C-alpha positions in Angstrom: 0.0 0.0 0.0 1.2 3.5 -0.6 1.6 5.8 2.3 -1.9 7.5 2.1 -3.7 4.1 2.0 -1.5 2.9 4.9 -2.6 5.8 7.1 -6.2 5.4 6.0 -6.1 1.7 6.9 -5.1 2.6 10.4 -8.5 4.3 10.9 -10.3 1.0 10.5 -12.7 2.5 7.9 -15.5 -0.1 8.1 -15.7 0.2 11.9 -15.7 4.0 11.8 -18.4 4.0 9.1 -20.7 2.0 11.5 -19.8 4.4 14.3 -20.8 7.5 12.2 -23.9 5.8 11.0 -25.0 5.1 14.6 -24.2 8.7 15.5 -26.2 9.9 12.6 -29.2 7.9 14.0 -28.9 9.7 17.2 -28.9 13.1 15.4 -31.9 12.2 13.3 -34.0 11.1 16.3 -33.0 14.2 18.2 -34.8 16.4 15.7 -38.5 16.1 15.2 -39.3 16.2 11.5 -36.9 17.3 8.9 -33.8 19.2 10.0 -33.4 22.8 9.3 -30.5 24.2 7.3 -28.5 25.0 10.5 -29.2 21.6 12.0 -28.1 19.9 8.8 -24.8 21.9 8.9 -24.2 21.1 12.5 -25.0 17.5 11.9 -22.5 17.2 9.0 -19.7 18.9 11.0 -20.5 16.6 13.9 -20.2 13.5 11.7 -16.8 14.8 10.4 -15.6 15.5 13.9 -16.7 12.1 15.2 -15.1 10.3 12.2 -11.8 12.1 12.9 -11.7 11.2 16.6 -12.9 7.6 16.0 -10.2 7.2 13.4 -7.7 8.6 15.9 -8.7 6.0 18.5 -8.4 3.3 15.9 -4.9 4.4 14.9 -3.8 4.6 18.6 -5.2 1.1 19.1 -2.9 -0.1 16.2 0.1 1.2 18.1 -0.8 -0.6 21.3 -1.7 -3.9 19.7 0.9 -4.1 16.9 2.6 -7.1 18.5 -0.8 -8.9 19.0 -1.9 -7.9 15.5 1.2 -9.4 13.9 0.2 -12.9 15.5 -3.3 -12.9 14.1 -4.4 -13.6 10.5 -7.2 -11.1 10.8 -4.9 -8.2 11.6 -1.5 -9.2 10.4 -1.9 -7.0 7.3 -2.1 -3.8 9.2 0.7 -1.3 8.4 1.8 -1.1 12.1 1.9 -4.9 12.4 4.0 -5.2 9.3 6.3 -2.4 10.3 5.5 -0.2 7.3 4.6 2.7 9.6 6.6 3.6 12.7 5.1 4.3 16.1 6.0 8.0 16.0 4.4 8.3 12.6 1.2 6.6 13.8 1.1 8.5 17.1 1.5 11.8 15.3 -1.3 10.8 12.9 -3.6 9.8 15.7 -2.9 13.1 17.6 -3.6 15.2 14.5 -6.9 13.5 13.8 -8.0 13.7 17.5 -7.0 17.4 17.6 -8.8 18.3 14.4 -11.9 16.4 15.3 -12.0 17.8 18.8 -11.6 21.3 17.4 -14.5 20.9 15.0 -16.8 19.6 17.7 -15.9 22.2 20.3 -16.1 25.2 18.0 -18.8 24.3 15.5 -21.0 21.8 17.4 -20.9 22.2 21.2 -18.5 21.5 24.1 -20.6 18.7 25.5 -20.2 16.7 22.3 -16.5 17.3 22.2 -16.0 16.1 25.8 -18.2 13.1 25.3 -16.4 12.2 22.1 -13.0 12.7 23.7 -14.1 10.6 26.7 -15.0 7.8 24.2 -11.5 8.1 22.7 -10.0 7.6 26.2 -12.4 4.8 27.0 -11.6 2.8 23.9 -7.9 3.6 23.3 -6.7 3.6 26.9 -9.2 1.9 29.3 -10.3 -0.8 26.9 -7.2 -1.4 24.8 -4.5 -0.9 27.3 -6.1 -2.0 30.6 -9.2 -4.2 30.1 -8.4 -6.2 26.9 -5.3 -8.0 28.3 -6.7 -8.3 31.8 -10.2 -9.9 31.8 -12.3 -12.0 29.5 -15.2 -9.6 30.3 -13.2 -6.9 28.3 -15.8 -6.8 25.6 -18.7 -6.4 28.0 -17.1 -3.5 30.0 -15.3 -1.9 27.0 -18.6 -2.1 25.0 -19.6 1.1 26.8 -17.2 3.1 24.5 -18.6 1.4 21.4 -22.1 2.2 22.4 -21.6 5.9 22.7 -22.1 7.1 19.0 -25.9 7.6 19.3 -25.3 9.6 22.5 -22.8 11.7 20.7 -25.2 12.3 17.8 -28.0 13.2 20.1 -25.8 15.6 22.1 -24.6 17.3 18.9 -28.2 18.3 17.9 -29.8 18.8 21.3 -26.9 19.8 23.6 -27.9 17.3 26.2 -28.2 13.5 26.8 -31.8 12.4 26.9 -33.4 9.1 27.8 -33.8 8.3 24.1 -30.1 8.5 23.6 -29.5 6.2 26.5 -31.9 3.6 25.1 -29.9 3.5 21.9 -26.7 3.3 24.0 -28.2 0.3 25.8 -29.1 -1.5 22.6 -25.5 -1.3 21.2 -24.0 -2.1 24.7 -25.9 -5.4 24.8 -25.4 -6.1 21.1 -21.6 -5.9 21.4 -20.9 -9.1 23.4 -22.8 -11.6 21.2 -21.5 -9.8 18.1 -17.8 -10.0 19.1 -17.9 -13.4 20.9 -19.3 -15.0 17.6 -16.2 -13.7 15.9 -13.9 -14.9 18.8 -15.4 -18.4 18.5 -14.1 -19.0 15.0 -10.9 -17.0 15.6 -10.1 -18.7 18.9 -6.7 -20.0 17.8 -5.6 -16.5 16.8 -6.6 -15.2 20.2 -4.9 -18.1 22.0 -1.7 -17.3 20.1 -2.0 -13.6 20.9 -2.3 -14.3 24.7 -5.5 -12.2 25.0 -7.9 -13.6 27.6 -10.9 -13.8 25.3 -13.9 -15.8 26.6 -13.5 -18.8 24.2 -9.9 -19.1 25.4 -10.5 -18.7 29.1 -13.9 -20.4 29.5 -14.2 -22.6 26.4 -16.4 -22.9 23.4 -19.6 -24.1 25.0 -19.6 -21.5 27.8 -19.1 -18.8 25.2 -22.0 -20.1 23.1 -24.3 -20.1 26.2 -23.4 -16.5 26.8 -24.1 -15.5 23.2 -27.5 -17.1 23.4 -28.4 -15.4 26.7 -27.2 -12.0 25.5 -29.3 -12.2 22.3 -32.5 -12.6 24.5 -31.5 -9.7 26.7 -30.8 -7.7 23.6 -34.2 -8.7 22.2 -35.9 -7.0 25.3 -33.7 -3.9 24.9 -34.7 -3.6 21.2 -38.3 -3.3 22.3 -37.6 -0.2 24.4 -37.8 2.4 21.6 -41.4 1.3 21.0 -42.3 1.0 24.7 -40.9 4.5 25.4 -42.8 6.1 22.4 -39.7 6.8 20.2 -41.1 4.7 17.4 -44.3 3.1 16.0 -45.3 -0.3 14.6 -42.9 -0.1 11.7 -39.8 -0.2 13.9 -41.5 -2.7 16.2 -42.1 -5.2 13.4 -38.5 -4.8 12.1 -37.1 -5.2 15.7 -39.1 -8.3 16.4 -38.1 -10.0 13.2 -34.5 -9.0 13.3 -34.2 -10.1 17.0 -35.9 -13.4 16.4 -33.3 -14.0 13.6 -30.4 -13.2 16.0 -31.8 -15.5 18.7 -32.3 -18.3 16.2 -28.6 -18.1 15.0 -27.5 -18.1 18.7 -29.7 -21.1 19.4 -28.4 -23.0 16.4 -24.9 -22.1 17.4 -25.6 -23.4 21.0 -27.1 -26.7 19.7 -24.3 -27.6 17.3 -21.1 -25.6 16.8 -19.3 -25.0 13.5 -16.9 -22.3 12.4 -19.2 -21.6 9.4 -22.2 -21.0 11.6 -20.2 -18.8 14.0 -19.2 -16.7 10.9 -22.8 -16.5 9.8 -23.8 -15.4 13.3 -21.2 -12.7 13.3 -22.3 -11.4 9.9 -25.9 -11.5 10.9 -25.1 -9.4 13.9 -23.9 -6.6 11.7 -27.0 -6.9 9.5 -29.1 -6.9 12.7 -27.8 -3.6 14.1 -27.7 -1.8 10.7 -31.3 -2.8 9.8 -32.5 -2.1 13.3 -31.3 1.5 13.2 -32.4 1.9 9.5 -35.8 0.9 10.7 -35.7 3.6 13.4 -34.7 6.1 10.7 -37.6 5.1 8.4 -40.1 5.1 11.2 -39.0 8.5 12.3 -39.7 10.1 8.9 -42.5 8.0 7.4 -44.6 7.7 10.6 
């Protein structure tokens, strides 16, 4: 890869795209009806600022985990793991992105959004990556709080506060993260064993992890009903949430009954579809009904 593509790869673009999409959902739900010109402008700037800070956190993560990344097939291609970019280069890049994103959010959005976004950076890049991930098999559960923040950031950008609606969206992503990531860890268990990270399938075994995935999908099912119960959405979202959640629970049940790497991959991929379509349904419900 050329130098531009190497730096771009450090930002984990697919992950950041999902982060910005979830933040956008928070922004949309924060505004009744269509946004005004000013709200649209603030929303676009907020998306750019959140993208920059999220990319900075991803780049910092690549520095901390370059030794681990080099041992895992899924991550061995990263420029830091291959030694194509040095730590000072990556650190400077991360700092520049974080600085630019924080400036945009503080000056053109509001200070609350900037501080919440920066706290998310610290939560992911330092508390999760440096402390929790190598320390406990519950790293994904506790660290999931950082990954669940995007809708809260989006809500704060347009409303200047953190309302119950934003916290409901936070809860959905927080509960979605463990079954999503543990499905991946199940079929990548040997990579994690080589890396030395205490992921749940390594420390507690395959069957225990599958039980946890199954239980979490049902708790997540209940959380997905909250937007309708609280009055944030109508029957359109409810129908989508029920169908999508049943699908996730079915994959988890099938995985619990009889394990295969192929089924774990399908469960992981479905989890991405589940969250994307769930929030897309919220978006459609907000504008159509």
